[in-house]
LOVEX-61538 format. One record per residue (C-alpha): residue in three letters; x, y, z. Coordinates in steps of 0.25 Angstrom, whole numbers, padded with zeros to 4 digits, always signed. Layout:
REM LOVEX-61538
ALAXYZ/...
END
This chain:
REM LOVEX-61538
MET+0043+0390+0529/PRO+0040+0378+0539/ARG+0033+0388+0548/VAL+0024+0393+0537/SER+0020+0379+0533/GLN+0017+0375+0547/GLY+0009+0387+0549/GLY+0001+0385+0537/TRP-0002+0371+0541/LYS-0006+0375+0555/SER-0016+0385+0549/GLY-0021+0376+0538/GLY-0021+0363+0546/PRO-0034+0367+0554/ARG-0041+0371+0542/LEU-0037+0358+0535/TRP-0041+0350+0546/ALA-0055+0357+0547/ALA-0057+0355+0533/VAL-0054+0340+0534/ARG-0064+0339+0546/THR-0075+0345+0538/LEU-0073+0337+0526/PRO-0082+0326+0529/LEU-0093+0336+0533/THR-0091+0343+0519/LEU-0091+0330+0511/ARG-0104+0327+0518/GLU-0111+0340+0515/ASP-0106+0340+0501/LEU-0108+0325+0497/TRP-0118+0319+0506/THR-0131+0325+0501/VAL-0143+0321+0492/ALA-0147+0336+0489/ARG-0154+0338+0475/ASP-0146+0346+0466/PRO-0152+0344+0452/LEU-0144+0348+0439/PRO-0149+0361+0434/ARG-0156+0363+0421/MET-0148+0368+0410/ARG-0151+0381+0404/TRP-0152+0377+0389/LEU-0152+0362+0390/GLY-0162+0360+0401/ARG-0162+0346+0406/LEU-0155+0340+0394/PRO-0141+0338+0401/HIS-0149+0331+0412/ALA-0154+0321+0402/HIS-0140+0319+0396/VAL-0135+0316+0410/VAL-0146+0305+0412/LEU-0143+0300+0398/ALA-0128+0299+0401/ALA-0131+0292+0414/VAL-0139+0281+0407/LEU-0129+0279+0396/MET-0117+0278+0406/GLY-0125+0269+0415/TRP-0127+0260+0403/LEU-0112+0260+0399/ASN-0108+0258+0414/ALA-0117+0246+0415/VAL-0111+0240+0402/GLN-0097+0241+0408/TYR-0100+0230+0418/GLU-0097+0217+0410/GLY-0103+0203+0412/ASP-0091+0198+0420/LEU-0098+0204+0432/GLY-0107+0195+0441/SER-0122+0197+0440/ALA-0122+0204+0454/ALA-0110+0213+0451/LEU-0116+0216+0438/THR-0129+0220+0444/THR-0122+0229+0454/ALA-0113+0235+0443/LEU-0125+0239+0435/VAL-0133+0244+0447/LEU-0121+0253+0450/ALA-0120+0258+0436/ALA-0135+0262+0436/LEU-0132+0269+0449/GLN-0121+0277+0442/SER-0130+0281+0431/GLY-0141+0285+0441/ALA-0131+0293+0449/VAL-0129+0302+0437/VAL-0144+0304+0435/LEU-0145+0307+0450/ALA-0134+0317+0449/LEU-0143+0326+0441/SER-0151+0329+0454/ARG-0143+0324+0466/PRO-0128+0325+0462/VAL-0122+0321+0476/PRO-0130+0308+0478/ALA-0128+0304+0463/TRP-0113+0306+0465/TRP-0113+0297+0478/LEU-0121+0286+0470/SER-0112+0287+0458/THR-0099+0286+0467/LEU-0105+0274+0475/ALA-0109+0267+0462/LEU-0095+0269+0456/PHE-0088+0264+0468/LEU-0096+0251+0469/ALA-0096+0249+0454/ARG-0081+0248+0454/ASP-0081+0236+0462/ALA-0093+0229+0456/GLY-0085+0221+0447/PRO-0074+0222+0436/LEU-0078+0234+0427/LYS-0073+0232+0413/VAL-0073+0246+0407/SER-0062+0243+0396/HIS-0050+0234+0394/ALA-0043+0242+0404/PRO-0049+0248+0417/LEU-0048+0263+0414/TRP-0058+0268+0425/SER-0061+0264+0439/TRP-0076+0262+0434/SER-0082+0261+0421/ILE-0082+0273+0412/PRO-0097+0275+0412/GLY-0096+0274+0427/ILE-0085+0285+0428/ALA-0094+0293+0418/LEU-0106+0292+0427/HIS-0099+0296+0439/ALA-0092+0308+0432/LEU-0106+0312+0428/VAL-0111+0312+0442/LEU-0099+0320+0447/PHE-0101+0330+0435/LEU-0116+0332+0439/LEU-0112+0333+0454/ALA-0101+0344+0451/LEU-0112+0352+0443/ARG-0120+0354+0456/VAL-0111+0354+0468/ARG-0100+0362+0472/PRO-0086+0359+0467/ARG-0081+0354+0481/VAL-0093+0344+0481/ALA-0089+0339+0467/VAL-0075+0337+0471/GLU-0079+0329+0484/ALA-0087+0320+0475/LEU-0076+0318+0465/GLY-0066+0314+0477/PHE-0076+0304+0482/SER-0078+0298+0468/LEU-0063+0297+0466/LEU-0062+0291+0480/ALA-0073+0280+0476/ALA-0064+0277+0463/VAL-0052+0275+0471/SER-0059+0267+0482/ALA-0066+0258+0471/LEU-0052+0255+0465/ALA-0045+0253+0478/PHE-0055+0242+0482/MET-0052+0234+0470/ALA-0042+0222+0470/PRO-0028+0226+0465/VAL-0025+0223+0451/PRO-0010+0220+0447/ASP-0004+0231+0438/HIS+0008+0225+0430/SER+0011+0239+0424/ILE+0017+0243+0438/PRO+0032+0241+0438/PRO+0038+0233+0449/GLY+0041+0241+0461/ALA+0033+0253+0456/ALA+0022+0259+0465/GLY+0009+0253+0464/PRO-0004+0260+0460/VAL-0013+0267+0471/LEU-0025+0258+0468/ALA-0026+0243+0463/SER-0018+0246+0450/SER-0012+0258+0442/ALA-0024+0257+0432/GLN-0034+0260+0444/ASP-0025+0272+0448/VAL-0027+0277+0433/THR-0042+0274+0434/VAL-0044+0283+0446/VAL-0037+0294+0440/GLN-0046+0293+0427/ASP-0058+0293+0436/ALA-0053+0305+0444/VAL-0051+0313+0431/THR-0064+0309+0425/LEU-0072+0312+0438/THR-0064+0325+0441/LEU-0067+0330+0427/ALA-0082+0328+0429/VAL-0082+0336+0442/VAL-0074+0347+0436/VAL-0083+0349+0424/GLY-0095+0348+0433/ALA-0090+0358+0443/SER-0085+0368+0432/LEU-0099+0368+0426/ARG-0105+0370+0440/ALA-0096+0382+0442/ARG-0100+0387+0429/ARG-0115+0386+0432/VAL-0113+0392+0446/ALA-0106+0404+0440/ARG-0116+0406+0430/THR-0127+0405+0441/GLN-0120+0415+0449/LEU-0118+0424+0437/VAL-0133+0424+0435/GLU-0136+0427+0449/GLN-0126+0439+0449/GLU-0133+0444+0436/VAL-0146+0444+0443/LEU-0140+0451+0455/THR-0134+0461+0446/ALA-0147+0463+0439/GLU-0154+0465+0453/GLU-0143+0475+0457/ARG-0144+0482+0444/ALA-0159+0484+0446/ARG-0158+0488+0460/ARG-0147+0498+0456/THR-0157+0503+0445/LEU-0168+0505+0455/LEU-0159+0513+0464/GLU-0154+0522+0453/GLU-0168+0525+0449/ARG-0173+0528+0463/ASN-0161+0537+0465/ARG-0165+0544+0452/ILE-0180+0546+0457/ALA-0175+0551+0470/ARG-0166+0561+0464/GLU-0178+0566+0455/LEU-0187+0566+0467/HIS-0177+0574+0475/ASP-0180+0587+0467/VAL-0195+0585+0470/VAL-0193+0583+0485/ALA-0183+0594+0486/HIS-0192+0604+0479/HIS-0203+0601+0490/MET-0193+0602+0501/SER-0188+0616+0496/VAL-0202+0621+0495/ILE-0205+0617+0509/SER-0192+0624+0514/ILE-0196+0637+0507/GLN-0210+0637+0511/ALA-0206+0635+0526/GLN-0196+0646+0524/VAL-0206+0656+0518/ALA-0218+0652+0527/PRO-0214+0661+0539/HIS-0214+0673+0530/LEU-0228+0670+0525/VAL-0234+0670+0539/LYS-0236+0683+0547/ASP-0229+0682+0561/PRO-0226+0667+0560/THR-0224+0661+0574/ASP-0210+0656+0578/GLU-0216+0642+0578/LEU-0220+0643+0564/LYS-0206+0648+0560/GLU-0200+0637+0567/ASN-0208+0626+0560/LEU-0206+0632+0547/ALA-0191+0633+0549/GLY-0191+0618+0553/ILE-0199+0615+0540/ARG-0189+0622+0532/GLY-0177+0616+0539/ASN-0183+0602+0537/ALA-0185+0605+0523/VAL-0171+0610+0520/GLU-0165+0598+0528/ALA-0174+0589+0520/LEU-0170+0596+0507/THR-0155+0594+0511/GLU-0156+0580+0513/LEU-0163+0578+0500/ARG-0152+0584+0493/ARG-0142+0576+0500/VAL-0149+0563+0496/LEU-0150+0568+0482/GLY-0135+0570+0482/VAL-0133+0555+0486/LEU-0143+0551+0475/ARG-0136+0560+0465/SER-0122+0556+0469/GLU-0119+0547+0457/ASP-0128+0555+0447/ALA-0121+0561+0436/LEU-0132+0571+0432/ALA-0128+0586+0431/ASP-0132+0595+0441/GLY-0141+0603+0431/VAL-0149+0590+0428/ARG-0150+0586+0443/HIS-0157+0599+0446/THR-0166+0599+0435/PRO-0181+0600+0440/GLN-0188+0586+0440/PRO-0197+0584+0428/THR-0212+0583+0429/LEU-0224+0580+0420/GLY-0224+0594+0415/ARG-0211+0590+0407/LEU-0218+0579+0400/ASP-0219+0586+0386/GLU-0205+0589+0387/LEU-0202+0574+0390/VAL-0211+0569+0378/GLY-0204+0579+0369/THR-0190+0574+0372/VAL-0195+0560+0369/ARG-0201+0564+0356/GLY-0188+0570+0352/ALA-0182+0556+0354/GLY-0191+0551+0343/LEU-0202+0545+0352/ASP-0217+0547+0348/VAL-0223+0551+0362/THR-0237+0556+0364/THR-0242+0561+0378/GLU-0256+0561+0384/ILE-0260+0568+0397/THR-0274+0565+0403/GLY-0280+0572+0416/GLU-0277+0585+0421/PRO-0262+0588+0423/ARG-0258+0593+0437/PRO-0246+0594+0445/LEU-0242+0581+0452/SER-0232+0579+0464/PRO-0217+0581+0459/GLY-0214+0566+0461/VAL-0226+0562+0453/GLU-0222+0572+0442/LEU-0208+0568+0441/SER-0211+0553+0441/ALA-0221+0554+0431/PHE-0211+0562+0422/ARG-0200+0551+0424/ILE-0210+0540+0421/VAL-0214+0546+0408/GLN-0199+0549+0405/GLU-0194+0535+0407/ALA-0206+0529+0399/LEU-0203+0538+0387/SER-0188+0534+0389/ASN-0191+0519+0389/ALA-0199+0521+0376/ILE-0188+0528+0369/ARG-0178+0517+0373/HIS-0187+0505+0371/ALA-0198+0509+0361/PRO-0191+0517+0349/GLY-0201+0523+0340/ALA-0213+0520+0349/GLU-0225+0529+0352/VAL-0226+0533+0366/ARG-0238+0539+0373/VAL-0237+0546+0387/ALA-0250+0547+0395/ILE-0251+0556+0408/GLY-0264+0555+0415/TYR-0267+0564+0427/ARG-0276+0557+0437/ALA-0282+0561+0450/GLY-0273+0552+0458/GLY-0261+0553+0450/LEU-0254+0552+0436/THR-0254+0541+0425/ILE-0243+0540+0416/ARG-0243+0531+0404/VAL-0231+0530+0393/ALA-0233+0519+0382/ASN-0226+0517+0370/SER-0229+0509+0358/ALA-0220+0497+0352/PRO-0207+0502+0347/ASP-0204+0503+0332/GLY-0191+0495+0333/PRO-0182+0488+0343/ALA-0177+0497+0355/PRO-0162+0499+0356/PRO-0155+0491+0367/SER-0157+0497+0380/GLN-0144+0503+0387/GLY-0145+0496+0401/ALA-0157+0495+0410/GLY-0165+0508+0412/HIS-0172+0513+0424/GLY-0185+0518+0417/LEU-0195+0508+0422/LEU-0189+0507+0435/GLY-0189+0522+0437/MET-0204+0522+0433/HIS-0207+0511+0444/GLU-0199+0518+0454/ARG-0206+0532+0452/THR-0220+0526+0451/ALA-0218+0518+0464/MET-0212+0530+0471/LEU-0225+0538+0469/GLY-0234+0526+0472/GLY-0239+0525+0458/GLU-0240+0513+0448/LEU-0232+0510+0435/ALA-0234+0500+0424/THR-0225+0497+0413/GLY-0225+0486+0402/PRO-0227+0483+0387/THR-0239+0486+0379/PRO-0247+0477+0370/ASP-0242+0484+0358/GLY-0227+0482+0361/GLY-0225+0496+0368/TYR-0223+0499+0382/GLU-0231+0507+0393/VAL-0228+0514+0406/THR-0239+0518+0415/ALA-0238+0525+0428/ILE-0248+0530+0438/LEU-0243+0540+0448/PRO-0250+0546+0460/ALA-0252+0561+0461/GLN-0245+0561+0474/ALA-0233+0552+0477/ALA-0236+0541+0487/LYS-0231+0543+0501/PRO-0222+0533+0507/ASP-0227+0526+0519/ASP-0222+0532+0532/PRO-0215+0521+0539/GLY-0218+0527+0552/GLU-0233+0526+0551/PRO-0239+0512+0553/ALA-0247+0507+0541/PRO-0262+0508+0542/
END
């Protein structure tokens, strides 16, 4: 046991000594500052608590000045009144600069104790006047609301040290309540020992309450920040999920083209009479590259669908195009929604990516109308233009309130992603009659991504 104790002392001694050596620097960094730290505005009460603090400072300052009776000399009375005013001013200053206000209040308390005899009551129950203690406790409370608990404890320790020092400088007062031969009081009298304890309890209570309220405010702020981060993470995850879904759908389109290239490269030598060896080699290379690219696409699709719970039959269903628009509208009408369609321009086949995205945009817009506009009339307009395709889905105001939505959907996000992928434009928003409108302009051919290997013109 002695060896363990000695080892613990040897291991903890250097750390303790290092902490003692850095204590002055720590106190200087914590308490020797005039930094501005205003009391935050309350959410519901606004600046009303600030006004109450100022009112309390004025009232306690007046009561503090009344405590000084006329037996003080004129010079001592003037000094005491000035110190009382400084104590009240320290409370007001603590609303914006708590540490300098605490220094001012502590210094005023220390000097006020020796300004003359303070007659609080028939018996000296406190080291200072009761309003003076209340003002300093309020300063400590406002300090603990803004600074770390360590700094508040340091300020409390210096305040109690000031109380002990002020009483120690007083002349000893005979205390007849002490029996002969008993140990004397720590300070001038046993009554003064009791006053220090009462001061310590009062000031400590103010610091504990202030630090507790600060901890609650900090925890609430951290909770709000965490909620914001969670919302951002949820939005990011939703975006990735939607992009994965779009990538899975577009895989079928790309895989179809790669399969056609592979088959054409395999059949081409049989369509040419006496093909050269160089031609056969090039066509074989094209087919090999197409097959390899198709294999890689399937591998990527396997990663994207690793957590997809869809059945294999649904996964391998051909991707829809605008040719299935009537089927989609019929399904929505069966759900109880009044839908009308209008097609302008000359319908023509578009690129598979544009067809798929156009169908999904109409599908998502109709789904949103079913969820958020029950009983509304919906109009779907498809316009074929020379440069692309225009889609407009608008619904009138709903007949009644929409049922609560089960979580955040991906509809609008998916529309934006599909339109941006093709290099088109999308506009969504409410209409003047209380409805909602979705308008998309898609190019006839999907925009080609910039080649990073080529310099910009």
